[in-house]
C-alpha positions as CSV (number, residue, x, y, z in Angstrom):
1,M,21.0,-4.5,-0.4
2,E,22.9,-7.8,-0.8
3,F,21.7,-10.1,-3.9
4,L,24.9,-12.3,-4.7
5,A,24.7,-15.8,-4.3
6,G,28.2,-17.7,-4.9
7,G,29.6,-14.6,-6.2
8,R,26.9,-13.7,-8.6
9,A,23.7,-11.8,-8.7
10,E,20.4,-13.8,-9.3
11,V,16.8,-13.2,-9.8
12,R,15.2,-15.4,-7.2
13,I,11.6,-14.3,-7.7
14,T,8.9,-15.6,-9.7
15,P,5.0,-14.7,-10.4
16,A,4.4,-17.1,-7.5
17,D,5.7,-14.5,-5.1
18,V,3.1,-12.0,-5.9
19,G,2.0,-10.9,-2.2
20,K,5.6,-11.1,-0.7
21,R,7.8,-8.5,0.2
22,V,10.8,-8.4,-2.1
23,S,14.0,-6.5,-3.0
24,V,14.9,-6.0,-6.6
25,R,17.8,-4.3,-8.5
26,R,16.9,-3.2,-12.2
27,L,19.2,-1.7,-14.8
28,T,18.4,1.8,-15.7
29,G,21.1,2.5,-18.4
30,G,22.9,5.2,-16.5
31,G,24.4,7.7,-18.6
32,E,26.4,10.7,-17.5
33,G,26.2,11.4,-13.6
34,A,23.2,8.6,-13.5
35,P,23.5,5.4,-11.6
36,A,23.4,2.2,-13.9
37,F,21.0,0.5,-11.4
38,T,18.5,1.4,-8.9
39,D,17.0,-0.6,-6.1
40,A,13.5,-1.0,-4.9
41,V,11.8,-2.6,-1.6
42,G,8.0,-3.4,-1.2
43,V,5.4,-5.8,-1.8
44,L,5.2,-7.5,-5.2
45,T,1.6,-6.7,-6.0
46,S,1.3,-7.8,-9.6
47,W,3.7,-9.6,-12.4
48,D,1.6,-9.6,-15.5
49,E,2.8,-9.8,-19.2
50,G,6.3,-9.1,-18.2
51,V,5.8,-6.0,-15.9
52,L,6.2,-6.2,-12.1
53,S,4.4,-4.0,-10.1
54,I,6.0,-3.1,-6.4
55,T,4.4,-1.1,-3.7
56,R,6.5,0.5,-1.3
57,R,6.1,1.3,2.6
58,D,4.8,5.0,1.6
59,G,2.1,3.5,-0.6
60,T,3.7,4.5,-3.9
61,S,4.0,1.9,-6.7
62,V,7.1,1.4,-9.2
63,R,6.5,-0.7,-12.3
64,I,9.6,-2.7,-13.6
65,E,10.1,-4.6,-16.8
66,E,11.1,-8.2,-16.4
67,S,13.7,-7.6,-18.8
68,A,15.5,-4.9,-16.7
69,L,15.8,-7.1,-13.6
70,V,19.6,-7.7,-12.5
71,A,18.8,-9.4,-9.2
72,A,15.9,-9.8,-6.7
73,K,15.0,-11.9,-3.9
74,V,12.1,-12.3,-1.2
75,V,12.7,-10.3,2.1
76,P,12.0,-12.6,5.3
77,P,9.3,-10.6,7.4
78,A,10.9,-8.7,10.4
79,R,10.0,-10.0,13.9
80,P,6.6,-8.8,14.5
81,R,5.7,-6.1,17.3
82,R,3.3,-7.2,20.1
83,K,2.5,-3.8,21.6
84,V,-0.4,-1.5,20.5
85,P,1.2,0.9,18.0
86,A,1.9,4.5,18.7
87,A,0.4,6.7,16.2
88,G,-1.1,10.4,15.7
89,T,-4.5,10.9,14.5
90,R,-3.1,12.5,11.1
91,E,-1.0,9.5,10.4
92,L,-4.2,7.2,10.7
93,Q,-6.4,9.6,8.8
94,E,-4.1,9.7,5.8
95,V,-3.5,5.8,5.8
96,A,-7.3,5.2,6.0
97,A,-7.9,7.8,3.0
98,R,-5.3,5.9,1.0
99,G,-7.0,2.4,2.1
100,W,-10.5,3.5,1.0
101,P,-9.6,5.9,-1.8
102,A,-11.8,8.5,-3.7
103,L,-12.0,8.3,-7.3
104,E,-11.8,12.1,-7.5
105,A,-10.1,14.5,-5.3
106,E,-9.3,18.1,-5.4
107,R,-7.1,20.2,-2.9
108,L,-8.5,23.3,-1.0
109,G,-5.5,24.3,1.0
110,E,-4.8,21.3,3.4
111,W,-8.3,20.2,2.8
112,T,-8.9,17.3,0.4
113,L,-12.3,17.4,-1.4
114,R,-13.2,13.6,-2.3
115,A,-16.0,12.2,-4.3
116,A,-16.7,8.5,-5.7
117,G,-20.3,8.7,-7.4
118,G,-21.9,8.7,-3.8
119,F,-20.3,5.3,-2.7
120,T,-19.9,5.5,1.1
121,R,-19.4,8.8,3.2
122,R,-15.5,8.0,3.5
123,A,-15.2,8.5,-0.1
124,N,-17.7,11.4,-0.5
125,S,-16.4,13.8,2.2
126,V,-13.9,16.4,2.9
127,L,-10.9,15.3,4.7
128,P,-9.7,18.5,6.7
129,L,-6.0,17.9,7.8
130,G,-5.2,21.8,8.8
131,D,-6.1,25.2,6.9
132,P,-8.1,25.4,3.8
133,G,-6.3,28.4,2.9
134,L,-9.5,30.7,3.0
135,P,-11.7,32.0,5.7
136,L,-13.8,29.4,7.2
137,D,-16.9,30.8,5.5
138,A,-15.6,31.0,2.1
139,A,-14.2,27.5,2.4
140,L,-17.5,26.1,3.2
141,E,-19.2,27.9,0.2
142,R,-16.7,26.3,-2.0
143,V,-17.2,22.9,-0.5
144,E,-20.8,23.3,-1.1
145,Q,-20.6,24.4,-4.5
146,W,-18.2,21.6,-5.4
147,Y,-20.4,19.0,-3.9
148,A,-23.7,20.5,-5.7
149,E,-21.8,20.3,-8.9
150,R,-21.5,16.5,-8.6
151,G,-25.1,15.9,-7.3
152,L,-23.9,15.0,-3.8
153,P,-24.6,16.5,-0.2
154,A,-21.6,18.4,1.2
155,V,-20.0,16.6,4.1
156,I,-17.0,17.1,6.2
157,V,-15.3,14.2,8.1
158,V,-14.2,15.6,11.7
159,A,-11.9,13.7,14.0
160,T,-12.4,14.1,17.8
161,G,-11.3,12.6,21.0
162,R,-7.7,13.7,21.1
163,P,-5.5,16.7,21.6
164,D,-4.5,16.5,17.9
165,T,-8.1,16.3,16.5
166,D,-10.7,18.7,15.2
167,E,-12.9,19.8,18.1
168,E,-12.6,23.6,17.2
169,L,-13.8,22.7,13.5
170,A,-16.5,20.8,15.0
171,A,-17.9,23.5,16.9
172,E,-17.6,25.9,14.2
173,L,-19.5,23.8,12.1
174,E,-22.1,23.1,14.8
175,R,-22.4,26.8,15.1
176,R,-23.2,27.3,11.3
177,G,-26.0,24.4,11.2
178,W,-24.0,21.5,10.0
179,D,-25.6,18.6,11.3
180,A,-23.8,15.5,13.0
181,E,-24.2,12.1,11.8
182,R,-22.9,8.7,11.9
183,H,-20.3,9.0,14.9
184,T,-17.4,6.3,14.5
185,R,-14.7,4.9,16.4
186,V,-11.2,4.2,14.9
187,R,-9.7,1.2,16.8
188,I,-6.1,-0.1,16.6
189,S,-4.1,-3.3,17.6
190,A,-0.8,-4.8,17.4
191,L,-1.0,-7.2,14.3
192,A,0.7,-10.1,15.3
193,P,-1.6,-11.2,18.1
194,L,-4.2,-11.0,15.5
195,A,-2.6,-13.5,13.4
196,D,-2.3,-15.9,16.4
197,L,-6.0,-16.0,16.9
198,P,-7.4,-19.7,17.8
199,A,-9.6,-20.2,14.8
200,S,-10.5,-23.2,12.6
201,P,-12.9,-23.4,9.6
202,P,-16.5,-25.1,10.4
203,P,-17.2,-28.7,9.5
204,G,-17.3,-29.1,5.5
205,S,-15.7,-25.8,4.9
206,A,-12.3,-25.3,2.9
207,G,-11.2,-22.3,5.1
208,V,-10.5,-18.9,4.2
209,T,-9.7,-18.1,0.5
210,L,-8.1,-14.9,-0.3
211,S,-8.1,-13.0,-3.8
212,R,-7.2,-9.8,-5.2
213,E,-10.6,-8.8,-6.4
214,P,-14.0,-9.4,-4.9
215,G,-16.3,-12.1,-6.6
216,A,-19.8,-12.2,-6.8
217,D,-20.3,-14.2,-3.9
218,W,-18.2,-11.8,-1.7
219,L,-20.1,-8.7,-3.1
220,A,-23.6,-10.5,-2.6
221,L,-22.8,-10.9,1.3
222,Y,-21.3,-7.4,1.3
223,N,-24.5,-6.0,0.0
224,R,-23.6,-2.5,0.3
225,T,-22.7,-1.3,-3.2
226,G,-25.9,0.7,-3.4
227,D,-27.3,-1.3,-6.8
228,S,-29.6,-4.0,-6.5
229,G,-28.5,-4.9,-10.2
230,G,-25.1,-5.3,-9.0
231,P,-22.0,-3.4,-7.9
232,T,-21.5,-0.1,-9.7
233,A,-18.2,0.5,-11.5
234,D,-17.4,3.5,-8.8
235,A,-18.1,0.9,-5.9
236,L,-15.8,-1.5,-7.5
237,K,-12.9,1.1,-7.8
238,V,-13.2,2.2,-4.3
239,L,-13.2,-1.4,-2.8
240,T,-10.3,-2.5,-4.9
241,G,-8.2,0.7,-4.5
242,G,-5.5,1.0,-2.1
243,P,-1.8,0.0,-2.0
244,S,-2.2,-3.8,-1.5
245,V,-5.8,-5.0,-1.2
246,W,-7.1,-8.5,-0.4
247,F,-10.7,-10.0,0.0
248,A,-11.3,-13.1,2.2
249,T,-14.0,-15.4,1.6
250,V,-15.1,-18.4,3.8
251,R,-17.5,-20.8,1.8
252,A,-20.2,-22.8,3.8
253,A,-20.5,-26.6,3.3
254,D,-23.6,-26.0,1.1
255,G,-21.4,-23.9,-1.2
256,G,-22.7,-20.6,0.0
257,T,-20.7,-17.5,1.2
258,A,-20.4,-17.8,5.0
259,A,-18.3,-14.8,5.8
260,I,-16.1,-12.2,4.1
261,G,-13.4,-9.6,5.0
262,R,-11.3,-6.9,3.4
263,L,-7.7,-6.0,3.8
264,V,-5.5,-3.3,2.7
265,V,-1.9,-3.1,3.7
266,D,-0.2,0.2,3.6
267,G,3.3,0.2,5.1
268,R,3.3,-0.7,8.8
269,W,-0.6,-0.4,8.7
270,A,-3.0,-3.2,8.0
271,G,-6.6,-1.9,7.7
272,F,-9.5,-4.3,8.2
273,A,-13.1,-3.5,6.8
274,A,-16.3,-5.2,5.5
275,L,-15.9,-8.0,7.8
276,E,-19.2,-9.9,7.4
277,V,-20.9,-13.3,8.5
278,S,-24.0,-14.5,7.0
279,E,-26.9,-14.9,9.4
280,D,-27.0,-18.6,9.6
281,A,-23.3,-18.9,10.1
282,R,-23.0,-16.6,13.3
283,R,-21.6,-17.9,16.4
284,Q,-19.1,-20.2,14.8
285,G,-16.0,-18.2,15.1
286,L,-15.9,-17.2,11.5
287,A,-15.2,-13.4,12.1
288,T,-12.2,-14.3,14.2
289,L,-11.1,-16.9,11.4
290,V,-11.0,-14.3,8.7
291,T,-9.4,-11.7,10.8
292,A,-6.5,-14.1,11.6
293,A,-6.0,-15.4,7.9
294,L,-6.2,-11.4,7.0
295,A,-3.6,-10.7,9.6
296,E,-1.1,-13.4,8.7
297,R,-1.2,-11.9,5.2
298,A,-0.3,-8.4,6.4
299,L,2.4,-9.9,8.4
300,D,3.8,-11.4,5.4
301,E,3.7,-8.1,3.4
302,G,5.6,-6.5,6.4
303,A,2.7,-4.8,8.3
304,S,2.9,-4.6,12.3
305,A,-0.2,-2.7,13.1
306,A,-3.9,-2.9,12.6
307,Y,-6.8,-0.3,12.4
308,L,-10.3,-0.5,11.7
309,Q,-13.3,1.7,11.8
310,V,-16.4,0.9,13.4
311,E,-19.7,2.9,14.0
312,A,-20.2,3.9,17.7
313,D,-23.6,2.4,17.9
314,N,-22.7,-1.0,16.7
315,A,-22.7,-2.8,19.9
316,G,-22.1,-6.4,18.5
317,A,-19.3,-5.2,16.4
318,L,-17.6,-3.3,19.4
319,A,-17.7,-6.6,21.7
320,L,-16.1,-8.5,19.0
321,Y,-13.4,-6.1,18.2
322,D,-12.8,-5.7,22.0
323,R,-12.3,-9.5,22.3
324,L,-9.9,-9.6,19.4
325,G,-7.9,-6.8,21.3
326,F,-8.6,-3.7,19.5
327,T,-8.5,-0.3,21.6
328,D,-9.9,3.1,20.8
329,H,-7.6,5.5,19.2
330,H,-10.0,8.5,18.3
331,G,-13.4,9.0,17.1
332,Y,-14.8,11.1,14.0
333,H,-18.2,11.8,12.9
334,Y,-19.7,13.6,9.6
335,R,-20.9,17.0,9.4
336,R,-23.5,17.7,6.7
337,A,-24.6,21.2,5.3
338,R,-28.1,21.9,6.4
339,P,-30.2,23.6,3.6
340,G,-30.4,27.1,4.6
341,G,-28.0,26.6,7.7
342,R,-26.2,29.8,9.0
343,R,-22.7,30.9,8.0
């Protein structure tokens, strides 16, 4: 990692570089058998009160005292790839789980039991990525008990549609009386073409504003937090959770909110969600405008591939994502325990 400029090391980043990919070298003090310096590369996600937070490609974060910096620089983004990315189902399942994180998680073998106060099925369902470490009936009994303790229904998300998905588990759950609901498609795309989408703000609009937190106007248009009095603390924690999260807002000429979107960047993946356009601002290209702005931000942070999740019966959204260039990768649906279901 080269930091030298004119023969000496320099710190060439400032708080204005938050959101950019950086390389930093920090003093660790060394000691017997230990290096005096360590390096880190990732997205500078915050710089507050003398402490930097850097998120690496694997989604882990490192906190660095400003006083420990020896050298640092912004890393130019790599040339973006334009081919549809190759990916296994498990990789996408893990990335999507980090991008929409539960507030509580417990391992059951290779399954993860997740809860977030009931806010969204994604954050309140079992993610089964292998063997639960118990016979299936015993595992399901534990799942039902765990969710009952939290006042939540027992739900398992089941991936389907590829050789590496969970058709066998889906069949076993159906045989035991677990109901299928909310069939969803996971769609992917190369990221660079999304940033190149032709889009312009409507007359009187200032364009897309990006922020790290969802404002009241963003939340009002999203309107899925499950509380008419405002978003719950659990909902806000899920929405703002993830390695590097951005919220896009487009204001209408009258000052209202015309469109919103959410982005989470995790290594090579950029996850798009909560793309909403107000009813009186539709058919103006705002969904494309928001997508392009978020894709550009994700490219700046080093991502190269995009994913999103859309319910299989949402014809309008499917048509939009077709036009934007997304293609199906796999599907998933939820299996809910039926009271009195067979074991």
